C-alpha positions in Angstrom: -0.3 0.0 0.0 1.4 3.6 -0.9 2.6 5.3 3.1 0.0 7.5 4.8 2.5 10.3 5.4 1.1 12.3 8.0 -3.1 11.8 6.7 -4.8 12.5 9.3 -3.5 16.2 9.3 -3.5 16.3 5.9 -7.0 15.5 5.9 -7.9 18.4 8.2 -5.9 20.5 6.0 -7.5 19.8 3.3 -10.8 20.3 5.2 -9.1 23.9 7.1 -8.2 25.1 3.1 -11.6 24.3 2.4 -13.5 26.0 4.8 -11.5 29.6 4.7 -9.4 29.8 1.6 -11.8 27.8 -0.9 -15.1 29.6 0.8 -14.1 33.3 0.8 -13.0 32.5 -2.7 -16.7 31.0 -3.3 -18.2 34.1 -1.9 -16.4 37.0 -4.8 -16.5 34.8 -7.4 -18.4 31.0 -7.9 -17.2 28.2 -9.6 -18.6 27.4 -13.8 -20.7 25.3 -12.1 -22.0 23.4 -9.4 -20.9 19.6 -10.2 -17.8 19.0 -12.6 -17.6 15.3 -14.5 -15.4 14.4 -16.8 -16.9 14.2 -20.2 -17.7 10.2 -19.7 -19.3 11.4 -16.6 -17.4 10.1 -13.6 -17.4 12.8 -11.0 -14.2 15.1 -10.9 -13.0 17.1 -7.6 -11.6 20.7 -6.6 -8.4 18.9 -6.1 -7.0 16.0 -5.0 -4.1 14.7 -2.6 -2.4 11.5 -1.3 -5.6 11.0 0.7 -7.3 10.6 -2.2 -5.0 7.6 -3.2 -4.6 6.3 0.1 -6.6 2.5 -0.8 -4.7 1.9 -4.0 -2.1 -0.7 -3.6 1.2 -0.1 -5.1 1.7 -3.0 -6.9 -1.7 -1.8 -9.1 0.9 1.2 -10.0 3.9 -1.0 -10.4 6.3 -0.1 -12.8 6.7 -0.3 -17.0 6.6 -2.6 -18.7 5.9 -5.5 -15.3 2.8 -6.7 -14.0 0.3 -5.2 -14.2 1.4 -3.2 -17.0 -0.6 0.2 -15.8 2.7 2.2 -16.8 2.9 1.0 -20.2 3.4 -2.5 -21.9 7.6 -1.6 -22.5 10.2 -1.1 -20.0 11.8 2.0 -22.0 8.8 2.8 -24.2 9.2 5.4 -26.1 12.8 5.8 -25.2 13.5 3.1 -27.3 11.4 3.3 -30.0 8.3 5.8 -30.6 4.9 4.5 -31.5 4.5 3.2 -34.8 3.0 6.3 -37.3 -0.1 4.6 -38.6 -1.9 7.0 -40.9 -5.4 5.3 -42.5 -5.4 5.2 -46.5 -8.1 3.7 -48.8 -9.5 4.7 -52.1 -9.9 4.0 -55.2 -8.5 0.8 -56.8 -5.5 -1.3 -55.4 -3.4 1.1 -57.7 -4.9 4.5 -56.5 -4.3 3.1 -52.6 -0.6 2.4 -53.3 -0.2 5.8 -54.3 -1.0 7.8 -51.2 0.4 4.7 -49.4 3.8 5.2 -51.1 3.5 9.5 -50.7 2.8 8.6 -46.6 6.4 6.4 -46.3 7.7 9.5 -47.8 6.6 11.7 -45.3 7.7 9.6 -42.9 4.9 7.2 -42.1 6.4 4.0 -40.1 3.3 1.7 -40.9 0.2 0.4 -43.4 -3.2 0.9 -42.3 -5.7 -0.2 -45.2 -9.0 1.7 -44.7 -11.6 -0.9 -47.4 -14.5 0.1 -49.6 -18.3 -0.6 -48.2 -18.8 -3.6 -50.6 -15.4 -4.9 -49.5 -16.4 -4.9 -46.1 -20.0 -6.3 -46.3 -18.4 -9.6 -48.6 -19.5 -8.3 -51.5 -17.7 -8.1 -55.3 -18.0 -5.1 -57.1 -20.2 -5.9 -59.9 -23.1 -7.0 -57.4 -25.9 -5.0 -58.0 -25.8 -3.7 -54.4 -22.6 -2.3 -55.0 -23.3 0.6 -57.2 -22.1 3.5 -56.7 -20.4 2.7 -53.6 -17.3 0.5 -55.2 -14.0 2.3 -54.3 -15.9 5.5 -52.5 -14.9 5.7 -49.1 -12.5 3.2 -49.2 -10.1 0.6 -51.7 -11.7 -1.9 -52.8 -10.5 -5.3 -52.9 -12.3 -8.3 -54.9 -9.5 -10.6 -55.6 -5.7 -11.4 -54.5 -5.1 -9.1 -57.5 -6.1 -6.2 -56.2 -4.0 -6.9 -53.3 -1.2 -7.3 -55.6 -1.6 -3.8 -57.1 -2.3 -2.7 -53.3 0.9 -3.5 -52.1 2.8 -3.0 -55.0 6.8 -2.0 -54.7 6.3 -2.1 -50.7 8.7 -4.7 -49.2 6.2 -6.8 -46.8 8.6 -8.0 -44.4 10.0 -4.2 -43.1 6.3 -2.8 -42.5 3.6 -3.6 -40.0 0.3 -3.8 -42.1 -2.6 -3.2 -40.3 -6.3 -4.1 -42.3 -9.2 -2.3 -41.0 -12.1 -5.3 -42.1 -14.3 -7.6 -39.9 -16.8 -10.0 -41.3 -14.8 -10.7 -44.5 -11.5 -10.5 -42.7 -10.0 -13.9 -43.0 -10.4 -13.7 -46.6 -8.2 -10.5 -46.8 -6.1 -12.2 -44.6 -5.8 -15.1 -46.7 -4.5 -12.8 -49.6 -2.6 -11.3 -47.6 -1.3 -14.4 -47.4 -0.8 -15.9 -50.9 1.0 -12.1 -51.8 3.3 -13.1 -49.3 4.5 -16.5 -50.4 4.0 -15.2 -54.2 6.8 -12.8 -53.2 8.8 -14.9 -51.1 8.2 -13.5 -47.6 8.5 -15.8 -44.7 5.1 -15.4 -43.3 6.4 -15.3 -40.0 8.6 -11.9 -40.6 4.8 -10.4 -41.6 3.6 -8.1 -39.2 0.6 -5.8 -38.9 -3.2 -6.8 -37.9 -6.7 -7.9 -39.4 -9.1 -6.0 -37.4 -11.8 -9.3 -37.0 -13.4 -8.5 -34.3 -17.1 -9.3 -35.4 -18.9 -8.8 -31.5 -18.4 -4.9 -31.2 -20.2 -5.2 -35.0 -23.0 -6.3 -33.5 -22.7 -4.6 -31.1 -22.3 -1.2 -32.9 -21.0 -1.1 -36.5 -23.2 -3.3 -38.0 -21.4 -4.4 -40.2 -21.6 -8.7 -40.9 -22.8 -11.5 -43.0 -23.5 -14.1 -41.2 -24.8 -15.1 -37.9 -23.2 -14.4 -34.8 -21.9 -17.9 -34.2 -20.7 -19.1 -37.3 -18.8 -15.0 -37.6 -16.7 -15.9 -34.0 -16.1 -19.8 -35.2 -13.9 -17.5 -38.0 -12.5 -15.6 -35.8 -10.8 -18.6 -34.0 -9.4 -20.1 -37.3 -8.0 -16.8 -37.5 -6.5 -16.6 -34.2 -5.1 -20.2 -34.0 -3.5 -20.2 -37.3 -1.7 -17.1 -37.3 -0.4 -18.3 -33.7 1.1 -21.4 -36.0 2.0 -20.2 -39.5 2.9 -16.5 -38.3 4.6 -15.8 -35.1 5.0 -12.0 -35.8 1.2 -11.7 -36.8 -1.6 -10.3 -34.7 -5.0 -11.9 -35.8 -7.3 -10.0 -34.1 -7.3 -6.3 -33.1 -10.1 -6.5 -30.7 -12.1 -2.8 -31.0 -13.5 -0.4 -28.5 -12.5 2.8 -31.6 -16.3 1.8 -32.8 -17.7 1.3 -30.1 -17.2 4.8 -29.5 -18.1 6.1 -32.4 -21.5 4.6 -32.5 -22.1 6.8 -29.2 -20.8 5.0 -26.3 -19.2 6.7 -22.9 -15.5 5.8 -22.5 -16.0 3.5 -19.9 -17.9 1.4 -22.5 -15.4 2.2 -25.2 -13.1 -0.2 -23.3 -15.2 -2.5 -21.4 -17.2 -4.2 -24.0 -14.1 -5.5 -25.5 -13.0 -6.9 -22.9 -16.2 -8.7 -22.6 -15.5 -9.6 -26.3 -11.9 -10.4 -25.6 -13.5 -13.7 -23.0 -15.9 -14.6 -25.6 -12.6 -15.1 -28.1 -10.1 -16.6 -25.8 -13.1 -19.0 -24.2 -13.3 -20.0 -27.9 -9.7 -20.6 -28.5 -9.1 -22.6 -25.4 -11.9 -25.1 -27.1 -9.4 -26.1 -29.8 -6.9 -27.7 -27.6 -4.5 -24.2 -27.4 -2.9 -23.2 -24.8 -3.6 -19.6 -23.6 0.6 -18.3 -23.9 -0.2 -20.3 -27.2 -1.2 -17.7 -29.0 -2.2 -14.5 -26.2 0.5 -12.4 -27.2 -0.7 -11.7 -29.8 -3.2 -10.2 -29.2 -3.8 -6.8 -29.7 -6.7 -4.3 -29.1 -7.5 -0.2 -31.2 -9.0 2.2 -28.7 -9.6 6.1 -29.7 -8.8 9.2 -27.9 -11.0 11.9 -27.3 -10.8 15.1 -25.7 -11.1 15.0 -22.5 -7.7 14.8 -21.8 -7.1 13.2 -18.3 -10.1 11.1 -18.4 -8.2 8.9 -22.4 -5.1 8.8 -20.3 -6.1 7.3 -16.8 -9.0 5.1 -19.4 -5.5 4.0 -21.1 -3.8 2.9 -18.2 -6.6 1.1 -16.6 -7.7 -1.1 -19.3 -4.2 -2.0 -19.6 -4.0 -3.3 -16.0 -7.8 -5.0 -16.5 -6.6 -7.0 -19.3 -3.3 -8.4 -17.3 -5.1 -9.4 -14.6 -7.9 -11.6 -17.1 -5.6 -13.0 -18.5 -3.6 -13.9 -15.2 -5.5 -14.5 -12.8 -9.4 -15.6 -15.2 -7.4 -18.3 -18.0 -3.7 -19.0 -16.1 -1.2 -16.8 -18.0 2.1 -17.6 -17.3 4.0 -15.5 -20.0 4.0 -11.9 -18.8 3.4 -11.6 -23.3 0.0 -13.0 -22.6 -0.5 -10.4 -20.1 0.7 -7.6 -21.8 -1.6 -5.3 -23.7 -0.8 -3.4 -26.8 -3.0 -0.9 -28.4 -3.6 0.5 -32.0 -5.2 4.5 -31.5 -7.0 7.2 -33.4 -8.1 10.1 -33.1 -11.6 11.1 -32.5 -13.5 10.9 -35.8 -17.2 11.9 -34.5 -15.6 15.0 -32.6 -14.7 16.9 -35.4 -16.5 19.8 -37.3 -17.3 21.3 -40.5 -17.6 24.3 -39.5 -14.1 26.2 -38.7 -12.4 22.7 -39.6 -9.0 23.9 -38.9 -9.5 23.8 -35.8 -9.5 19.9 -36.1 -5.8 20.6 -35.8 -5.8 21.8 -32.5 -8.6 18.8 -31.8 -6.3 16.0 -33.0 -2.9 17.6 -31.8 -4.1 17.3 -28.2 -6.5 13.9 -28.7 -3.2 12.2 -29.9 -1.3 14.1 -27.0 -3.2 11.8 -24.6 -3.0 8.6 -26.7 1.1 9.0 -26.5 1.5 9.8 -22.8 -1.7 7.4 -22.6 1.2 4.7 -23.9 0.1 3.9 -27.5 1.5 1.5 -29.9 0.3 3.1 -32.9 -1.3 6.1 -33.3 -3.1 7.5 -36.8 -4.1 11.1 -36.5 -7.0 12.2 -38.3 -7.1 14.6 -41.2 -8.7 18.4 -41.0 -11.2 17.7 -43.7 -12.4 14.1 -42.3 -15.8 15.8 -42.1 -15.8 16.6 -46.1 -14.8 13.5 -47.1 -11.5 11.1 -47.8 -9.2 13.7 -46.0 -6.2 15.4 -49.0 -2.5 14.6 -49.1 -2.0 17.9 -47.5 -4.5 16.8 -44.8 -3.0 13.7 -43.9 0.7 15.3 -44.0 -0.3 18.0 -41.3 -2.0 15.6 -39.3 1.6 12.9 -39.9 3.1 16.1 -39.0 1.1 16.7 -35.9 2.4 12.6 -34.6 6.0 13.6 -36.1 6.3 17.2 -33.5 4.9 14.7 -30.6 7.4 12.2 -31.2 10.4 15.1 -31.7 9.6 18.5 -30.3 7.3 18.5 -26.7 9.7 15.4 -25.2 7.2 14.2 -23.7 9.1 10.5 -24.9 11.8 10.8 -21.8 9.9 10.1 -19.7 8.0 6.6 -19.0 4.8 7.9 -18.1 5.3 11.4 -16.9 1.6 11.5 -15.0 1.8 8.5 -13.3 2.1 9.1 -9.7 -0.7 12.3 -10.2 -3.5 12.6 -7.4 -5.7 12.8 -10.0 -5.1 10.6 -12.9 -4.2 7.9 -10.8 -7.7 7.9 -8.3 -9.4 8.3 -12.2 -7.5 5.6 -13.6 -8.5 3.1 -9.9 -12.3 4.3 -10.7 -12.1 3.5 -14.4 -10.3 0.1 -13.5 -12.9 -0.8 -11.2 -15.8 0.1 -13.1 -14.8 -2.3 -15.9 -14.9 -5.3 -13.9 -18.3 -4.2 -12.9 -19.9 -4.2 -16.3 -17.5 -7.9 -17.1 -19.0 -8.8 -13.7 -22.7 -7.5 -14.9 -22.2 -9.5 -18.6 -21.6 -12.7 -17.0 -23.8 -12.5 -14.4 -27.1 -11.4 -17.1 -26.0 -14.4 -19.3 -22.5 -13.7 -21.2 -22.0 -11.3 -24.7 -23.2 -13.3 -27.2 -26.7 -13.7 -25.2 -26.7 -9.9 -24.2 -26.2 -9.0 -27.8 -29.0 -10.9 -29.6 -31.2 -9.6 -26.5 -29.8 -5.5 -27.5 -28.4 -4.8 -24.1 -24.9 -3.8 -25.3 -26.6 -1.9 -28.0 -29.2 -0.1 -25.3 -25.9 1.2 -23.6 -24.1 2.8 -26.4 -28.3 4.2 -28.0 -28.5 6.4 -24.3 -25.4 7.9 -23.6 -25.4 8.4 -27.5 -29.1 10.4 -27.0 -27.9 12.0 -23.8 -24.9 13.3 -25.2 -26.4 14.6 -28.1 -29.0 16.5 -25.9 -26.1 17.8 -24.1 -24.4 19.1 -27.3 -27.8 20.4 -28.4 -28.5 22.2 -25.3 -25.4 23.7 -25.0 -24.2 21.6 -22.1 -21.3 20.8 -23.8 -19.5 22.8 -25.7 -18.0 21.9 -29.3 -16.0 24.8 -30.6 -17.4 26.3 -33.8 -20.5 24.7 -33.1 -22.1 25.2 -30.2 -19.6 27.8 -29.2 -17.5 30.7 -30.8 -20.3 29.8 -33.9 -19.3 32.0 -36.7 -22.0 33.3 -38.5 -22.3 32.8 -42.4 -19.2 31.1 -42.6 -18.7 29.7 -46.4 -16.0 26.7 -46.5 -13.5 26.2 -48.9 -12.0 23.0 -48.3 -10.6 21.7 -51.1 -11.7 17.8 -50.6 -10.6 14.5 -52.3 -12.2 13.6 -55.5 -14.0 10.9 -56.2 -12.6 9.2 -59.5 -15.7 8.3 -62.0 -13.7 5.5 -63.8 -12.7 3.9 -60.8 -15.9 1.2 -60.1 -15.4 0.1 -64.1 -11.3 -0.2 -63.8 -12.1 -2.3 -61.0 -15.3 -4.6 -62.2 -12.3 -4.4 -65.8 -10.0 -6.7 -63.3 -12.8 -8.6 -61.9 -13.9 -10.1 -64.6 -10.7 -10.7 -66.2 -9.7 -12.5 -63.7 -12.7 -14.7 -63.5 -12.4 -15.0 -67.2 -8.1 -16.5 -66.7 -9.3 -18.8 -63.4 -10.0 -22.3 -63.9 -13.7 -22.6 -63.0 -13.3 -26.2 -62.4 -11.3 -26.3 -59.7 -13.0 -22.6 -58.3 -16.3 -24.8 -57.7 -14.6 -28.1 -56.2 -12.8 -25.8 -53.6 -16.0 -24.1 -53.3 -17.3 -27.5 -52.5 -14.7 -28.1 -50.0 -15.5 -25.4 -48.1 -18.8 -25.6 -47.4 -17.5 -29.5 -46.2 -15.1 -27.4 -43.6 -18.0 -24.5 -42.6 -20.4 -27.2 -42.1 -17.5 -29.0 -39.6 -16.8 -26.4 -36.3 -13.7 -28.3 -35.3 -11.7 -27.8 -39.0 -10.1 -24.2 -39.6 -11.9 -22.7 -42.3 -8.3 -20.1 -43.0 -6.1 -22.9 -45.5 -9.5 -24.0 -47.8 -9.8 -19.8 -48.3 -6.6 -19.3 -49.0 -6.5 -22.4 -51.7 -9.8 -20.9 -53.0 -8.3 -17.0 -53.4 -4.7 -18.4 -54.8 -7.1 -19.7 -57.4 -8.8 -16.7 -58.2 -11.5 -16.8 -56.0 -13.5 -13.2 -55.5 -14.9 -12.8 -52.0 -18.3 -12.7 -53.3 -17.6 -16.3 -54.6 -16.5 -17.1 -51.0 -18.8 -15.2 -49.2 -22.2 -16.0 -51.1 -20.9 -19.7 -50.2 -21.3 -19.4 -47.0 -24.4 -17.5 -46.6 -25.9 -20.4 -48.4 -25.0 -22.5 -45.3 -25.3 -20.7 -42.4 -27.5 -17.6 -43.6 -27.6 -14.1 -42.8 -28.4 -11.8 -39.4 -30.8 -10.1 -38.5 -30.8 -7.8 -35.6 -34.1 -7.3 -33.5 -34.1 -3.5 -32.4 -34.3 -2.8 -28.8 -36.5 0.4 -27.7 
C-alpha cells in the first residue's frame, strides 16, 4: 500500500483550506458549475491529494514493463522506439491507394493502415447490384488477390507492418495477404500487422456483418489459431473499442465492452486445445483518444491493468507477453466538425498527445477535412506532422508514463478499473456477451449514452467550439476535398472480370464444395481452404455468397 504520510494532518489541512480559502473565494467568485464530471460521467473533485490514492495498492501502479503494466507495456517505452505512425488510407482501386501509401511513407510514416470500401467490408464483389455507386468511394475496393497485388506493389511487407480495418470478411483478406506474401517469397513468420476481425463489436456497434453470431465467432477463432501456428509476429485480431465509441458509447463502455468480447474469443480458442500462452501474446486492441484529456490517459492505463489481471487470474497466463495489452489508437473522428474545420488540427493534436501519454503502440491522427470527405494529401501530411512534432519536439517521450503518480490520474485510473470489472461481472451474471448482444443489451447502453450526448450538445451543456460555442455566422467553406474518380468502378470491375475469365472454373467449384464441407464441421479451420480459393482466383463474393447459403445471414432485433 502507498505509505500514509501524515494523512490525518493532510485531511485536516484540506478541510481547513476548504473552510477558509475556498469558501472565501467562492463568496467573491462562483465556480462555473455546481458539479464537475469527466466527459464519461465520472465525478471530478476540486483538487486531489495523496489522501485520494491511499486505497490504491502500490503494486497496482507498479513499474513500466511489469505486471500489471499500468505504466506501460514495455520498460523503456518511447525512449527506445517511438510508437508506429500508422495513417490510414484507402480509396479507389489498389493502384490508387498504393500511391497514397508511397506518399505517406515518403513523408515519414512507419506503418500502413488500410480502409476498405463498403462492398469489400460487406463481402460483395464490385459488380454486385448492391454496389453501384459505392465501389472505391469510402475505401479501397478489393475483390481478388490481384487487387491486393496492386495495393501493395513495390512495398516490402517484411519491413513494414500493415493493419487492415475489416471484420466480417477479414479472414478472406488475411488469406489474400498470405497468398500475396508467398508469391513474393516472404517468410510468413516475418510479417507484422493485423486484421481487425473483431466481429462481436460489429453486432454491438458498427453493424457490418454477413453471418449469424456463432459462425462469425468461429471464423475469428480460426484466424487466431491459424496465425498462432503459421504467422508468429502477426496480430490475428484487433479487438476494438474505437467503433463502439464512434457509435456513441461512453469512454468506460469503450474499454469494458471489448474486454467482454476478449473473454468470449479466448474461451473459444481454448476449446481447440491451444494453451493461452500459445496465442495471447499476439492479441491486440484498438481504442479512440477523445477530447477529455486526463480521462483518456487514465482510461488507457486502466484497461491495460484490467487486461493483465484477466489474462493472469482468469485464464492462467504465465508468460508476461500474454498479459501485456498493446493497442493502436486513433483520434476521434466523431469529434471533427465541418464548421471552422481547420481547428480540427488542434483537436487532433491534443487527442494524439493523450494517446502518447497513455502509452499507445501505434497511432493514426485524423485529417482536418475528414468531416467532408476522404482526407486530402495535405490534410494527411499535417496529421502525420502532428505526430512527428509530439515525438521530436515536445520531449514527452523522454520519460515513461510521465503522469504516473498524479493524484488525479491515479484516482481516475483506479475508478475506471473498478467500473470495468463491474461491467464484466454484470455481463456474466446476465448470461454472457453473445446472449446480451442478441437481446440488445450492449446496443441499448450505446444508444442511451449517444442520445444523452446529443441532447447535451444541443442544449449547450457540452460545448463544441464552432458548433454551439464561438460560432461564426455565415461561415463559408473553402475546403478542397478529395475527389472521387468516376472511372474507379469500371476499372475495378474490368479487373474482376479478367480474373474470372482466366481462372479455372472447375477448380473453383471443387474448392467451394470443400469450403462448405469445412464450414459444416466446426472442428476444422476455415483458413487453409480459403487460402487455396483465393490463390486460384476466387473472389470475396464467391466465398461469402457460398457461406450465406450454409449459415444464413443475421438480422438484428431492434431494442428501445
